[in-house]
N, C-alpha and C positions, 0 to 999 in steps of 0.2 A: 384051186383055182389063185391066179397070181393078179392081182388089181394094181398094175404100176402107177405111184402116186408119184410122177413125175412133175411139181407144182412150182415153179418159178415165178407165179402168178403172186404166191403171196407176198411178192416182194414190195407191194402195191401197199401192204399192208403198213409201213414204214410210213406213212402218213400220218399214222395214229399213233405212232411212237409216243408222239409229245402228251401222252396221255397220263397222269397219276396211277396208275394199278396196281393194285398189290395181289398177291399170288394167291390165288382163290382158291387151287386144287392142283392136280397133276400134273403134268404136262400129257394130255389125252387131245385127240381131235375126235369129235364125234358127229354122226347127222343127229339133228333136230327133228324131231318129225318130218310127216313127208306129206305130201300133196298130189294130187293125180292132176298130170298134165293133159288127160284123154281122156272123156268119160265113156264115149260109144266104144271102145277096143273089145275085143275078144279075149284079152287078160286084163285081168284086175288086180292090182297090187295091194294088200292088207296090210304088209307091213315090211318095213328097211330100217335096220340099227346097222351101222358101219361104224367100228370104232377103233382108232389106232392111237397107239401108245409109244411116244419118242424112245424110252428105256429099252423097252422090250422090243422092239421093232416088229410090231403085232398086231396085223388087223383080226377084226374080231367080226362078223356078218352074219346075218341073221335075214332074209327076205322070205317071204311067204307070200299067196296068194290063189289065185282058181283061174280055170283057163275053160274057155264053152268047148273047145275041140283040141285034139294031141295035135301039136305043131312045131317042126323046128323053126327055132329061130335066134335072132342074131342081137346083140345088146351093144349098141351105143353109148360109151360114158363120154358127156360134159360135165367138165369143171368150168367151173364161171365165176368169177371175183369181180364184185363192184361192178355188175352189169356187163363185162365184157368176159365171151369165150375164149379161155385162154390154156385150154387142152382139151382133147380130143380121141377116145380110144376105143375102137371096134373089138369085140369079145364073142368070140362063137363059143357055146359050153362044150359042144360036143369035141372042138381042139382042146380045149382047159379038163376034159373028160370030167364034166361035174355030170352024173349021170341023174340024180333027180330033176335036170332042166334038160336033156338033151332021149329024146326032144320033150317038150311041155309035156306032159300029160292033160287029157280032161280030169277037169273037175280040179280042187285044190291041190297044193304042191307046197314045197319049201326047201329052201338051202340055207345050209347052217354049217360054220367054222370058222378055223383061223388060218391064216398065212402069213409065214413070214417076208418080209418088205427087203429086199436085197440093201446093202448100205449104197450104193449107186445112184439108189432112188430116196434113199432113206436122208442121203447126206445134202440133198438139194432141195427140203424144206427148211426155209428159215427160223430161226428158234420164236421171232416175234412171234409168229404164227401160232403159238401155245400160251401167247399170255396176253397181248390184245384183246381189248373186252367188245363182244359185241363183232363178233368176223363174220363179214361181213363176203359169205362164198354159199356157192348151192353146187349141188352135185345131181345132175337128171341123167335117168337111166330110159332110152328110148328102145324097146322092141321093135322086130321087123319080122315079119317071115317073107312067104313065097312074095314072089316081084315086088320088094324090097316096098311093100303097105304097111307103115306102121299099124302094130295090135296090142300096142300097149305102152304108159309113158306116166312116169312117176320122178317126181324131184325132191331134194331133200336139202337143207342148209346144215353147213359146216360150224360146230360151234366148236369153243375150247373149255368151256364152264365159267367164263370170264365174263364178265357184266357188271354196266354201270347204272341195272335195277340193285342197287345194295339197302339194306336195311341201317346199315351205318350211315349212307349219306342222307336217309330219312331222317334217323334221328337228330344227324348236325344238324339239318334243318331245323327240326321242331324243336334241338335247343337254343336256335340262332330267335327264333319267334319267340320262344320262352323269354328268354334273357330279354328283350322288347317290351315283353309285356311285366315283367318285374319292376322295368326300369321307369316303365310308364305309370305304375302304381307307386310306385315309391317317389315319383317326381310329384304326383298327385296328391300323395299324402304332405310332402313337403311343403309344398304349395298349402296348403292347410285352406282352402275354399279360396285364398283370395282372387277376388275378379280382376278378369282380363289379363290372366298370366297364361301365356300360350308354352305349352311342353317341348321340351326339346327333341328335335331328330336325330337320329330315325324312330318313328313311333310303333308301336306293335301294328296299328293300321296299315302303315305303308309297307311296314316289313313281311306283314301276313297276305296284303294286296302286290305284292310284290312275289311272295311265292306262288299266289292265285294266277296271277299273270302264266308263268313258266309252264304250269298244269294247263291254264288253257291253250298255248300253243302245240303242246300234245294230242288235243282233241281234234285237230283240223283232218278235214278227210283229203290228205294231201299222203305221197308217198316219200314216207319219211326213211332215214337211211337207220336200220338197227341201232346204233347207237344213240342217236338222237331220239328213237322210239322210249328207251328202255330207260335213258336221263331222266324226261320227264316224268316218269311213273313216282319217281322217286319227293313229288309235291302233289302227289293224290291228298295227303293228308288236309291241307288247307282247302280243298272242296269238298271234305264229309267226307270223302272214299276211307275208311279202313275195313282192309283185308279180316274178317272173321267169318272163320266157316260154321259156325252153332248162328251167328245172325244172320246168314244169308240162309240157310235151311230155315230158319223159322220164317223170314220174308218168303220163300219157296212156299212153305204150305197156306202161308195168308195170301200169297195172290192165288195159287190153284181152288185154293174156297172161295174163291171171287172172282172166276173165270180166266184164271190164268192158264197158261201152256206152257208145261215144264219138259215138253220131249225135245227143245233144242235148248231150253235157255232158261237153266237151270245149275246150281253150282256142282251137283252130282256130275252134268253132263260136262261141265267146262274142266274138272278133277284128270280127264279122262281126253279129252279134245287139245287138237294141234290149231292154233288160230294162223292162217296165212290172211298177211296183209297183200293190200293194194299193187303191190309192186310184185306178189307172186315169193316173199319169204315168207318164212312159216317159224314159228316157235311154240314148244309145247306148254302145256299149261305148269303152274308151279310146283304141283306135286308131281308132275311128270318128272318137269326138271329137276325135283330132289330126290327122284329114284333114277336118275340116268346119272346123277352126280355120285351118287351110292356105287353104283355099277362100276362109272371110271374109277373112282378110289379102289374099290378089289381089283379093277383089272391092273393096274397101276402096282398093288400088291403081288401079283399073282407070276407065274415064271411062264415064259414061252408054251408049253405045252397045255396051258390051259386051253378052253373050250369053250361050250355051248353057254355058262351062267349068265350072262347078259343081258340073255333076252328080254324083252319089257313087254307088255302085254300091247292089242293093238289098241292104236287111237283114232277117231275122226277126225276129219280134216273141215276147217268151221273159218268161212270164209268173214271177216269181219275189216271196216275200216269206220275213222270216224269217232266219234265218241263210245260207240260199241267196242272197236277196239283198244281205247285206251283203259275202259274200266274194268274190259275183262282181263287184260294182262294183268290184270290187280286180283283175277276171282273172283268178280261181282257179274253176277248176269246183269244185259244191259236194261232190262226190265226191272229188277230191283234195282237201280240206280237211285232216283228218288228216292224209295222208302229207305235205305240206307242213309242216304242224307236225312232222311226228317228226325231215323233214331239215335245216329249219333248228336245232333242238336239236342233231340230232349234229357239223353246221356249230360250233355254239358251242362243245360240248363238247371236241372236234378243236382247237378254238382255246386252252381252258384245257388242256386236255395237255399245248401244245406250251408255252406257256407260263412253265406252273410248271417242267416241265424243263427249259426253258432258264434260268430261275433258280436251278434245283438245279446245273445246270453252271457257270454263272458263282459262286455260293457253294463249290462245291467247290475251282474253279481260284484264289479267290480265299484259300481257309484254307490253298491249299498256298503262296500267296507273301507271306501278311500273317496279322495276327489281324482275323477279322470281329468285329464288335459282337456281345454278348449277344443281342441281340432277331433276329436274323439267324442266329444259332446254332441256336436253336430251329428255323426255318424249313429251315436243309439236313439237320436231322435227322429232322424229320418231314414230309419233303415229301409221300411218301405218304398221312398222314395229311391232311396241305394238300388233295391233290389230293382224297380223297373227299367231304370235307368242302366242298368248291367243288363237286362234283356232289352233291351233297347238299340243298345249296343253293338249287342251281339247279332242282331238283325240286320244291322245296317252293316256289320262286317261282311255277312253272307249272303246279302239280297241280290247283287251280278248272279250269285252259283245260284241261287235258290232259283232264280226266273229262271236261268239255262235249263235245270233239272227239270220243273213245271214244266215246261214249252216242250222239251224232250219227253215226259212222262206223258204228254198230251197226245205228241206223235207217232209212239215206241212203244207205249206200254199197253199190258195185257189185261190189266186188271182194271174193274171200274171202279175199287173201292179209293186202290190209288190213285187216279185220276181225281176222285172225288176229293182226298185229301190233297192234293196238289193242288184243286183250285181252290180250295177253303183258307190254306194257309197262305198262298198267293196272295191273294185278298184280304188277308187279315195284317200282312204284314205293311203291304204295299198300304192298307190306312193305316196303321200305327206312323207310319213314316209320311204319308201327307198331314196327319195330326199335326204334328210336330212342327213339319213345315210349315203349314199355315199358322201358328201358333206364335213360331217367331215371326212369320210376316208381317202378322199383325198389329203385334208387340214394335216390329223395326219402323212399320209406319205411324204408327201411332206417338212413339218416338221423336217420329222426323214431322211431324206435325208443330209439335210443343217446343222440340228445342233443334231445332234444323238440321239434326242426323242421328244416327242409329247409336250414337255412343254409346249409350245407356243399359244396351245388351252387354256390353263390357263391364260397365259399372256395376250395376245394381247386382247386390251377390246374391239376391233372391232368383231374380233372372238368370244369372249365371252359372249358378249352381244346377237349374232344372235342365238349360237346355245349351248348354256349353260343348257336348261332345258333338255338335254339329258343325260349330265356329270357331272352336276355341283357339286353332292354329292359325287363323285367317285375320287378316287387316282389320282392323272396322269398316274402311270403305268395301271391303269383299266380303264381309257377313255372308253375304245371298250364294257364294260358292257353294256351298254344300250340294245345292239344288240341282247342277250339271253336272258334279260330280254322279249323284244317285241314278239324273237321267244316264250317264256315260254306262255305269254298273248294268244298268237293265238292258240296254240299246246291244251292249257287245252281247250278252247273253242271250239276248236274241237271235244275234245274225248268226251265232254258233250253232244253237241248237236248230235254229228256225231252217237255216240252209244244210243241215248235215247229209253227207251225200255231195254236196256240189263246193270241192274245194276251190275252187276259181270265184266263187261268190261268196262264200266265209273269207276267202284271204284278203279280198277288195275290200269287203264292208269293214273288216278287222283294221285296215290298214287306215278306211275313213276316219273310224271314230277314233283310233289311237292320235290321227293327224290332228284333228281339232283337237283335241284334248291338249296336247301339247302346245297347238298354237294358242290355247287359253291360256295354257300356263306361263306361254313368255311372252304375251301379253301383259296380263294380270301382275304377275310375281306378288301373289295374293299373301303368301306367309307372312305372318310376323316377323321371325328371326330368317335371319338373310341365308343362317345354314338348311333351313326348311324352305324355304324355295331354290336352293342349287338341287339340293338332294331331291326334290320331287322333280326337278326338269330334269336330271339325270337318267332317274327311271324311267320316267316317262319317251325320252329318246332312244332307249337301251328297249325298250317295246316295239315303239318303232322301226326301230335296227332288225328285231327279233321277227317281225310280220314280215319286211323286207325279205328278211331272209329264208321265210319260210314258201314266198312267190318263187323261191327255186326249186323247192318239192312238188308244184302244181304241176299234174302230169300234163296238162296240157299242153304247156310250154316246152315239154319234151327234155331238160337238163338231163345231161349223162347223168350214169350213177356215182362215178368217182367225182363230179363236184355236187353231187349231191351229198357222200358223205364228208368231202372237204368244208363245204357249208356247214353242216351239222358240227363237225368238231369246234369249226370256228364260233358256231354260235355259244354251241357249251362253253367254250374260253369264257367268251364278255358276259353272260350269266352268271356263271362259277365267279369270275374277278368283281362283279357289281355286290355279287351276295357275302363277297370276304370283305370287302370293305364297309358296308351294312352291317356286320359282324364287327368288324374294328370299330368305327362310330360309335357302336351301342359300348364297346369297352370303354373307350375313351370319353363318353359323357358319364358313363358310373365313377371313372377314377376320378376325374374333375369334380365331381358331384361327393366325392368321398376328401378331398383336399382342401377347397374351395368351400368357404361360407356359403350357405344355401341363402340364394339372393330373394325369395321369397320370404323366409322368416325376417332377414334383415329388411326389407321393404316394411313388415309387416311392424315390426318394432320400430323402425322410424315413422309409420304413421300414428301409432299408438302414444309415441312420445310427443310429435306434433300437438296432436289433439288432447293432451294432459297438460302441455305448456299455454295452450288457447284458453284453457278453462281457469288460468290464473292470470291472465292478459287484463289490465286495465287501461283505460286512455292515455293514463299519466306513467304508466310503467316504462321503466329505461328499453324492456324489448320489443317494444313499439316500434315499431322503423320510421313512423310519423313524428316522433320527438327525439329521433336521433341526429339525423343531420339538417342541414338547412335545407330550404326546398325552392327553386328556383322561379320567380314569379315573372309576368311582363308587365310593365307598364301599360299608360294610356297612348304612352308616343310608339309605343311598342319596343322600349327599351326592355333588357330583362335584368334584373337585378336579384338577387339572394338575400331573406329574410332570416331577422339572426335565429337562434338557435334558442327555443323556449325554453328557460330555464323549470326545474320543479318548483321554485318560490319566484311564480312570476314577479309578483308585490316587495320584491327586495332580499336581500340577504342574510344567511347568519346570523348579521350583528343587528338586522334591522332597518338599514339603511337600505335607499330608494334611488333608483337610478331612474333618471327622466329618460322618457323612452322620445326617442328623437322626431317629429315629426316627418311625414313622409315627403321628400320634396315634390314640388307640382312640375308637370313637365313644360315646356316652353307652349305647348300649345293650350292649353289650362292658363298659364298664366295671360298668355296674348289674348285671351279669351273674356278673362278677368279685368282683363287693361282697356278693355272696350266699353263708354259710358255713351248712352243716349241720353239726352236731357228731354224726357217724356214721364209722364206720368206713370205711367207704369215701372219705368225706373227708380222714381221717389219712394214709389209704394215698395218697388222691391226692398230699397235700402231701408224701409223703416222696419222691415222685416225683419232682412240682417239684422237691424241693430238688437230688435227684441229676441231676437233668438239666439244671437252672440249672448248679449246677457244673462240666459237663460242657461245656456251650454257653462261658462265661465262657474254659476253658480254649483253646477252638478261637478265640476270635475274639481271645485274647493271642498265639497261634499265627499266625493271621493277619496279625495288626497287627508283628508283627518280623517277616513277611519283607521288610518296605516299608522298613524303618530303614537307614539309613547310617551308615557307618562315619566318615562327614567330622564332626569335630564343628566344624569353624570354620562350619556351619551352624547358624543358629539358632532353637529353635523353642519355643513356649508351653509351660509344663507341662501345662494345658489343655485342650490340643488333640493329643485322642489320636484315632488311628486305631480306628473301629469302624463293625461291618455293622449295615445298619438291622433292627430288630425287625421281624420280619413276621409272627412270629406261628407260626415254624415249631417253636417247641420247647414248645409246648402238644401237650398228648393230649385229647381229648376223645370 
């Protein structure tokens, strides 16, 4: 049999050539699984494997199936690229002398062998087709019998072994998240518990939340292009989806013992299944891909005369969409989704407990044999609270994802025990967040009544250490913003899981939720640091743009496959660019922290110095600003004058001499008031009283002056310089 491979349609793949893809395998094109496009035909195909090697120009084919009757058929080969039919060829098995299919016998049949592709056809296959990731091509074969009636139909994808679903991408993303976590931890230790100190952006929560958003974009029930479908699976780790065969087998056994059905919903089933997506494209499971990659490598090493060693076991087609399509690409059965997250969460909790208890033991041993720093002393005494705070932070980080998987478990799970666990844990996590929310709210209201604002949430160290993980990056006036943030995560998860299978509803709901959050950030600008505001706003803008792009993939809008593919590539470039920017910012912040003096430590030292100086300060100390400079005072008539600087020896200089203090001049208003006299009995009584009072005042002044006299006659003193107190107006009664 000679299968012509005149494929000019692959030139359209140059649209994707801008992607940086490493060479993952040999120059091979091969079918990727298969799916039936006709269910009631008289001929059923059970296997179709076709592989073409660019170096040897050899096609290896293996087709098997069964027929209900013996009949002559004609095969129609249709090649499509990015949704367009670009090549059609009719093949008569009898003309090609394919004896095992001329005629097709009743019962089972198979045909396998090798063919050499002529140079005139091989030269027309562009080189880009062998290196571009997630090649979006399909081959469909229709079998027609007498009267041109279709008696069988099968289709398969065409791939080259290159894909954006790569462990290296997932490891790089995990490395960025780990770097953000390490920097946040170092910043927290450097702050030393100083209240009101905001962590530098991007924080671990912001980076991890960004990765979760990219993963959620791949879980909607829309017709993704293969390149974007593969790309989003690299961030499944941020949602707790860790492919682990032994874990999945354990969950399968748990489900089986609690009412689960493992017939088409188990790890063993997925190992050999072909996933068929909503757009008709298909993909083999990860294990099948591994075997196919090995077979392709062997084919590349063979010469032209090799034959049937690349045949693979029959696989079963499995139609998937939405969350099911996303998780089963990672070889996780859909009913195992929640339990996978639960077990991963339990493992992380165990690691946190061990690390904190180990740190507690080290600090205790350190305190017994030496003096530990003050910053570590609080860790030693509060380790139980640190442990509770770390677990609460983990709950806050995964709450939106947890809500989504719990809702999905309620609607698609088959194990009653798994549903009970989902309900109990969701209620427990919600109660924990409600408890902290209520405590912070009550504290804020209490401070508002006493002081007019909730500033003590940031100033009281005890309160700050307990609750700052919820509002540490927000301004004092926007401490409450963590509440709509929690609601945002919860609603987003409910929309995705609750409307699973309805792409339009999911996308519209996501667009509304993301748009409202963006509006809230633009209105409030809540972060304490300007960099935090800009980073969070940019992340939210990209999230909104991503959802708008996902609208292109909605089936109801009827966009062409080429448009979807180009949109998917643009979306990948945008999301990768933002991820790169976040990674660069983390590195820059780390570099600045190493070079620049720690501002938290400097602020703490300055505060300690001020407190130490205040302890030594006395009213007549030269550091008292009230005694350092003249103070402006206002007279009765409104005129402003400056009082003289008060000396540290107010009654004399170091030689014992006294300077008379000049009396304060009366204002014109006072002088005019005193010049007024009324010849009355009341005026005379006042005059008598003033005379007596002035006499007593003069006696008081002379007594006070005698207190400062020195008996040493050697000191000269001018007779006109007598000590006197200023007339401050206290000697008159009005």
